[in-house]
C-alpha positions as CSV (number, residue, x, y, z in Angstrom):
1,X,-4.2,11.2,4.2
2,X,-4.3,11.3,7.9
3,X,-2.0,13.6,9.9
4,X,-0.9,13.0,13.5
5,X,-1.7,15.6,16.1
6,X,1.1,17.4,17.9
7,X,2.3,15.7,21.1
8,X,0.9,18.6,23.1
9,X,-2.5,19.8,21.9
10,X,-1.7,23.3,23.2
11,X,1.5,23.5,21.1
12,X,0.9,25.3,17.8
13,X,3.1,25.1,14.7
14,X,6.0,27.5,15.4
15,X,8.8,29.3,13.5
16,X,12.0,30.5,15.1
17,X,13.3,32.3,12.0
18,X,16.0,29.7,11.4
19,X,13.7,26.7,10.9
20,X,10.2,25.4,11.1
21,X,9.5,23.7,14.4
22,X,8.0,20.2,14.4
23,X,4.4,20.5,15.4
24,X,2.4,18.1,13.3
25,X,3.6,14.5,13.0
26,X,1.7,12.7,10.2
27,X,0.6,9.1,10.4
28,X,0.4,6.1,8.0
29,X,-0.5,7.7,4.7
30,X,1.2,11.1,4.9
31,X,3.9,12.8,6.9
32,X,3.7,16.6,6.8
33,X,6.2,19.3,7.7
34,X,4.3,21.8,9.9
35,X,2.0,24.1,8.0
36,X,2.6,27.8,7.7
37,X,0.9,30.2,10.1
38,X,0.4,33.9,10.0
39,X,3.1,36.2,11.4
40,X,0.6,37.4,14.1
41,X,0.6,33.8,15.6
42,X,4.4,33.4,15.7
43,X,5.5,33.0,19.3
44,X,8.8,34.1,20.8
45,X,11.3,31.6,22.2
46,X,10.3,32.5,25.7
47,X,6.7,31.7,25.0
48,X,7.7,28.4,23.5
49,X,10.1,27.2,26.2
50,X,7.9,27.5,29.3
51,X,4.9,25.3,28.3
52,X,7.2,22.7,26.7
53,X,9.4,22.6,29.8
54,X,6.5,21.7,32.0
55,X,5.2,19.1,29.6
56,X,8.5,17.7,28.2
57,X,11.3,18.4,30.6
58,X,12.8,15.1,29.5
59,X,13.4,16.5,26.1
60,X,16.0,19.0,27.3
61,X,19.7,18.3,26.7
62,X,22.5,18.8,29.2
63,X,22.7,22.5,28.3
64,X,19.0,23.0,29.1
65,X,18.3,23.5,25.4
66,X,15.1,21.9,24.1
67,X,15.4,19.6,21.1
68,X,12.8,21.6,19.2
69,X,15.0,24.8,19.2
70,X,18.0,23.1,17.5
71,X,18.8,24.8,14.2
72,X,18.3,22.8,11.1
73,X,20.9,23.5,8.4
74,X,19.3,21.4,5.8
75,X,16.9,23.1,3.3
76,X,14.6,20.9,1.3
77,X,12.3,21.9,-1.6
78,X,8.8,21.0,-0.5
79,X,7.2,22.5,-3.6
80,X,9.0,20.1,-6.0
81,X,8.1,17.3,-3.6
82,X,4.5,18.2,-3.8
83,X,4.6,18.2,-7.6
84,X,6.4,14.9,-7.6
85,X,3.9,13.3,-5.2
86,X,1.0,14.5,-7.3
87,X,2.5,13.0,-10.5
88,X,3.4,9.7,-8.7
89,X,-0.1,9.4,-7.3
90,X,-1.7,10.2,-10.7
91,X,0.4,7.5,-12.4
92,X,-0.5,5.0,-9.7
93,X,-4.2,5.8,-10.0
94,X,-4.4,5.6,-13.8
95,X,-2.2,2.6,-14.4
96,X,-3.3,0.7,-11.3
97,X,-7.0,1.3,-12.0
98,X,-6.6,0.0,-15.6
99,X,-4.5,-3.0,-14.7
100,X,-6.5,-4.2,-11.7
101,X,-9.8,-3.6,-13.5
102,X,-8.6,-5.8,-16.4
103,X,-7.4,-8.5,-14.1
104,X,-10.7,-8.5,-12.2
105,X,-12.7,-8.6,-15.4
106,X,-10.8,-11.6,-16.9
107,X,-10.5,-13.6,-13.7
108,X,-14.0,-13.0,-12.5
109,X,-15.3,-15.0,-15.4
110,X,-13.5,-18.0,-13.9
111,X,-14.4,-17.3,-10.2
112,X,-16.0,-20.7,-9.9
113,X,-12.7,-22.5,-10.6
114,X,-11.4,-24.8,-7.9
115,X,-8.0,-23.1,-8.0
116,X,-7.2,-21.5,-4.6
117,X,-4.5,-19.4,-6.3
118,X,-7.1,-17.8,-8.6
119,X,-9.2,-17.1,-5.6
120,X,-6.3,-15.2,-4.0
121,X,-5.5,-13.3,-7.2
122,X,-9.1,-12.0,-7.3
123,X,-8.8,-10.8,-3.7
124,X,-5.4,-9.2,-4.2
125,X,-6.7,-7.3,-7.3
126,X,-9.7,-6.2,-5.4
127,X,-7.6,-4.9,-2.6
128,X,-5.3,-3.0,-4.9
129,X,-8.2,-1.6,-6.9
130,X,-9.8,-0.2,-3.7
131,X,-6.5,1.3,-2.6
132,X,-5.9,3.1,-5.8
133,X,-9.5,4.4,-5.8
134,X,-8.6,6.5,-2.7
135,X,-5.7,8.3,-4.7
136,X,-7.8,11.2,-6.1
137,X,-8.7,12.4,-2.6
138,X,-5.0,12.5,-1.7
139,X,-3.9,14.0,-5.0
140,X,-6.0,17.1,-4.3
141,X,-4.7,17.1,-0.7
142,X,-1.1,17.2,-2.0
143,X,-2.0,20.1,-4.3
144,X,-3.7,22.1,-1.6
145,X,-0.8,21.6,0.9
146,X,-2.6,19.1,3.2
147,X,-5.9,20.8,3.3
148,X,-8.8,18.3,3.6
149,X,-12.0,19.6,1.9
150,X,-14.0,16.4,1.8
151,X,-15.6,16.5,5.2
152,X,-15.5,14.4,8.3
153,X,-17.3,11.3,6.8
154,X,-14.9,10.9,3.9
155,X,-11.9,11.7,6.2
156,X,-12.8,8.5,8.2
157,X,-14.0,6.4,5.3
158,X,-11.1,6.9,2.9
159,X,-8.6,6.2,5.6
160,X,-10.5,3.1,6.7
161,X,-10.5,1.9,3.1
162,X,-6.8,2.5,2.7
163,X,-5.9,0.7,5.9
164,X,-8.3,-2.2,5.2
165,X,-6.6,-2.9,1.9
166,X,-3.2,-2.0,3.3
167,X,-3.5,-5.3,5.3
168,X,-5.6,-7.5,3.1
169,X,-3.4,-7.1,0.0
170,X,-0.4,-8.4,2.0
171,X,-2.4,-11.2,3.6
172,X,-3.7,-12.6,0.3
173,X,-0.3,-12.3,-1.3
174,X,1.1,-14.4,1.4
175,X,-1.7,-17.0,1.2
176,X,-1.4,-17.1,-2.6
177,X,2.4,-17.9,-2.3
178,X,1.7,-20.5,0.3
179,X,-1.0,-22.1,-1.9
180,X,1.4,-22.2,-4.9
181,X,4.1,-23.9,-2.8
182,X,1.7,-26.5,-1.4
183,X,0.2,-27.3,-4.9
184,X,3.8,-28.0,-6.1
185,X,5.2,-29.7,-3.1
186,X,2.1,-31.9,-2.4
187,X,0.0,-32.1,-5.5
188,X,-1.9,-35.1,-4.3
189,X,-3.0,-33.6,-1.0
190,X,-5.6,-30.9,-0.3
191,X,-4.3,-27.4,-0.8
192,X,-4.4,-24.6,1.8
193,X,-7.7,-23.3,0.4
194,X,-10.4,-25.9,0.7
195,X,-12.1,-27.0,-2.5
196,X,-15.5,-26.6,-0.9
197,X,-16.9,-23.2,-1.9
198,X,-18.6,-22.3,1.4
199,X,-15.5,-23.2,3.5
200,X,-13.4,-21.2,1.0
201,X,-15.5,-18.1,1.4
202,X,-15.5,-18.5,5.1
203,X,-11.7,-18.5,5.1
204,X,-11.7,-15.4,2.8
205,X,-14.2,-13.7,5.1
206,X,-11.9,-14.4,8.1
207,X,-8.9,-12.7,6.3
208,X,-11.0,-9.6,5.5
209,X,-12.4,-9.5,9.1
210,X,-8.8,-9.6,10.5
211,X,-7.8,-6.8,8.2
212,X,-10.9,-4.8,9.3
213,X,-10.1,-5.2,13.0
214,X,-6.5,-4.1,12.5
215,X,-7.6,-1.1,10.5
216,X,-10.2,-0.1,13.1
217,X,-7.6,-0.1,15.8
218,X,-6.2,3.1,14.3
219,X,-9.2,4.4,12.4
220,X,-11.3,5.0,15.5
221,X,-8.8,7.8,16.4
222,X,-9.2,9.6,13.1
223,X,-11.2,12.8,12.9
224,X,-11.5,16.1,11.1
225,X,-10.1,19.1,12.9
226,X,-10.5,22.7,11.6
227,X,-7.8,25.0,12.8
228,X,-6.6,27.6,10.2
229,X,-7.6,25.0,7.6
230,X,-9.5,21.7,7.9
231,X,-7.3,18.6,8.2
232,X,-7.8,14.9,8.6
233,X,-5.9,14.0,11.8
234,X,-5.1,11.0,14.0
235,X,-5.8,12.1,17.6
236,X,-5.7,9.6,20.4
237,X,-7.3,11.1,23.5
238,X,-4.5,10.0,25.8
239,X,-1.1,8.4,25.8
240,X,-0.3,9.7,22.4
241,X,3.2,8.2,22.1
242,X,2.0,4.9,23.4
243,X,-0.7,4.7,20.8
244,X,1.8,5.7,18.0
245,X,4.2,3.0,19.1
246,X,1.4,0.4,19.1
247,X,0.2,1.5,15.6
248,X,3.7,1.2,14.3
249,X,4.4,-2.2,15.6
250,X,1.1,-3.6,14.5
251,X,1.7,-2.4,11.0
252,X,5.3,-3.6,10.9
253,X,4.4,-7.1,12.2
254,X,1.1,-7.9,10.5
255,X,1.6,-6.0,7.2
256,X,5.3,-6.5,6.5
257,X,7.3,-8.9,8.7
258,X,4.7,-11.7,8.8
259,X,3.7,-11.7,5.1
260,X,7.2,-11.2,3.9
261,X,8.5,-14.1,5.9
262,X,5.8,-16.4,4.3
263,X,6.4,-14.9,0.8
264,X,10.2,-15.2,0.9
265,X,10.3,-18.7,2.5
266,X,7.7,-20.1,0.1
267,X,9.3,-18.6,-3.0
268,X,12.7,-19.9,-2.0
269,X,11.2,-23.4,-1.7
270,X,9.3,-23.0,-5.0
271,X,12.5,-22.0,-6.7
272,X,14.2,-25.2,-5.5
273,X,11.3,-27.3,-6.9
274,X,11.2,-25.4,-10.1
275,X,15.0,-25.8,-10.6
276,X,14.6,-29.6,-10.4
277,X,11.5,-29.7,-12.7
278,X,12.2,-31.1,-16.2
279,X,10.1,-28.5,-18.0
280,X,11.9,-25.4,-16.7
281,X,12.4,-22.7,-19.3
282,X,16.1,-22.0,-18.6
283,X,16.6,-19.7,-15.7
284,X,13.6,-17.5,-16.3
285,X,11.3,-19.4,-14.1
286,X,13.7,-19.5,-11.1
287,X,14.5,-15.8,-11.6
288,X,10.8,-14.8,-11.8
289,X,10.0,-16.5,-8.5
290,X,12.6,-14.4,-6.7
291,X,11.4,-11.3,-8.3
292,X,8.0,-11.8,-6.5
293,X,9.8,-11.6,-3.2
294,X,12.1,-8.7,-4.3
295,X,9.2,-6.5,-5.4
296,X,7.3,-7.0,-2.2
297,X,10.3,-6.1,-0.1
298,X,11.4,-3.1,-2.2
299,X,7.9,-1.5,-2.2
300,X,7.2,-1.9,1.5
301,X,10.6,-1.9,3.3
302,X,11.3,1.9,2.8
303,X,7.9,2.7,4.2
304,X,8.2,0.7,7.3
305,X,11.8,1.7,7.9
306,X,11.0,5.4,7.8
307,X,8.0,4.8,10.0
308,X,10.0,2.8,12.5
309,X,12.7,5.6,12.7
310,X,10.0,8.2,13.4
311,X,8.7,6.0,16.2
312,X,12.1,6.0,17.7
313,X,12.3,9.8,17.4
314,X,8.9,10.0,19.2
315,X,10.1,7.8,22.0
316,X,13.4,9.5,22.5
317,X,13.9,12.9,20.7
318,X,17.7,12.8,21.3
319,X,18.2,9.8,19.0
320,X,18.5,11.7,15.7
321,X,19.7,15.2,14.8
322,X,17.4,17.9,13.6
323,X,18.6,17.4,10.0
324,X,17.9,13.7,10.2
325,X,14.4,14.2,11.4
326,X,13.7,16.7,8.7
327,X,14.8,14.2,6.1
328,X,12.6,11.5,7.6
329,X,9.6,13.9,7.5
330,X,10.5,14.9,4.0
331,X,10.9,11.3,2.7
332,X,7.8,9.8,4.3
333,X,5.3,11.0,1.7
334,X,7.7,9.8,-1.0
335,X,8.1,6.3,0.4
336,X,4.3,6.1,0.9
337,X,3.8,6.8,-2.8
338,X,6.5,4.3,-3.7
339,X,4.8,1.6,-1.6
340,X,1.6,2.1,-3.7
341,X,3.6,1.0,-6.8
342,X,2.7,-2.6,-5.7
343,X,-0.7,-1.9,-7.1
344,X,0.9,-1.5,-10.5
345,X,3.5,-4.3,-10.1
346,X,1.2,-7.0,-8.9
347,X,-1.0,-7.3,-12.0
348,X,2.1,-7.5,-14.2
349,X,3.9,-10.1,-12.1
350,X,1.0,-12.3,-11.2
351,X,-1.1,-12.0,-14.4
352,X,0.3,-10.3,-17.5
353,X,3.6,-12.3,-17.5
354,X,1.6,-15.6,-17.6
355,X,0.8,-17.2,-21.0
356,X,-2.4,-18.7,-19.6
357,X,-3.7,-15.3,-18.4
358,X,-2.9,-13.7,-21.8
359,X,-4.9,-16.6,-23.4
360,X,-7.9,-15.9,-21.1
361,X,-7.6,-12.2,-21.9
362,X,-7.7,-12.9,-25.6
363,X,-10.7,-15.2,-25.2
364,X,-12.5,-12.5,-23.3
365,X,-11.8,-9.8,-25.9
366,X,-12.6,-12.0,-28.9
367,X,-16.0,-13.0,-27.4
368,X,-16.9,-9.4,-27.1
369,X,-16.0,-8.4,-30.6
370,X,-18.9,-7.6,-32.9
371,X,-19.7,-10.5,-35.3
372,X,-18.6,-10.1,-38.9
373,X,-21.0,-9.0,-41.6
374,X,-23.0,-11.8,-43.1
375,X,-21.8,-10.8,-46.6
376,X,-18.2,-10.8,-45.6
377,X,-18.7,-14.3,-44.0
378,X,-20.3,-15.6,-47.2
379,X,-17.5,-14.2,-49.4
380,X,-14.6,-15.3,-47.2
381,X,-15.9,-18.5,-45.8
382,X,-13.9,-21.5,-46.8
383,X,-14.2,-25.1,-45.7
384,X,-11.6,-25.2,-42.8
385,X,-12.2,-21.6,-41.7
386,X,-10.5,-20.8,-38.3
387,X,-13.1,-18.2,-37.1
388,X,-14.7,-20.7,-34.8
389,X,-11.4,-22.0,-33.5
390,X,-10.1,-18.5,-32.7
391,X,-13.1,-18.0,-30.4
392,X,-12.3,-21.1,-28.5
393,X,-8.7,-20.6,-27.4
394,X,-7.4,-22.7,-24.6
395,X,-9.1,-21.9,-21.3
396,X,-6.0,-22.9,-19.3
397,X,-5.7,-22.3,-15.6
398,X,-5.0,-18.9,-14.3
399,X,-1.6,-17.4,-14.3
400,X,-0.7,-18.4,-10.8
401,X,-1.3,-22.1,-11.4
402,X,1.7,-22.1,-13.7
403,X,5.1,-22.5,-12.0
404,X,6.8,-20.0,-14.2
405,X,4.3,-17.3,-13.4
């Protein structure tokens, strides 16, 4: 995924013999410890200090020692991390592709339903599907130690697809939760999503357009750079730190804080309504409603927390020690992969746990089974056969219309 350029374009990745200096600061999808360089390109400490003193005299401490020359005592195994990231991405790709493809196939058959929740489920599954489809590009990037071999066009397109669905998935999850609450709290009034099909698609298009605008704010600064090896980089032309702070706050507010506030608030209110309902199945329904909020927070909070701490380090390099910064760099790719587990969790929570969705799935599978042989039908046919009935299972509403789902 995209890697941030060094703060100073003239500053290469450097080694002091005791630690690797921070040169490349990755953005959004991946955070990378500086790449290796040939010994012939290693600079002395005198060569390093002079240009950085002119460009970053604010980064010197009271002993006139630049922050980037502090010795890191922590040694982390990047080879094992690379293997773990590849396996995590492979799991997310294979399982997420299967689950979201199945959800889209089953629910697309009922796309003309008046249920606004079903409409959101389709869009959430589409967002998650498009996000996991970008995983093979980054799995190879992990394997090749951050080398991008797909060219400039795919560098920009894959990152745009990732960012577009990064926002849209959270937006539609929040809208789906709001729709469920309104349908329970005010069943006689109009839900959030209008029943009119044209107005519904207009609202849906507005959500996708907002996601696209937020994605383009960052993606216009993405490009392919070829140094020792080609890499996909985020490179604002000026005010690098200012742009990074802006990107961080936009993602934090629009992708996490806003949607999580809606999801948690609505789920708490839904749990109260469910608790007072006469047909509640014990505590399972109430517990499941809170799981929705918990999964969203657990998958995205580590990502935004690490990202926010890196922003603080960019603004003031004296905030964290060298070891702390190294841990943040090391963990960023990991929390990024963990955040993609929502592509695996969403289909299970919002579809497979619902009896109505499982019924629709069985209906879809049975209708595509080959018809039995004519002779077998003649031999086994009895007055009261259930073959026809099995093909007409209840076509109940989608999983999200049920309170317990």
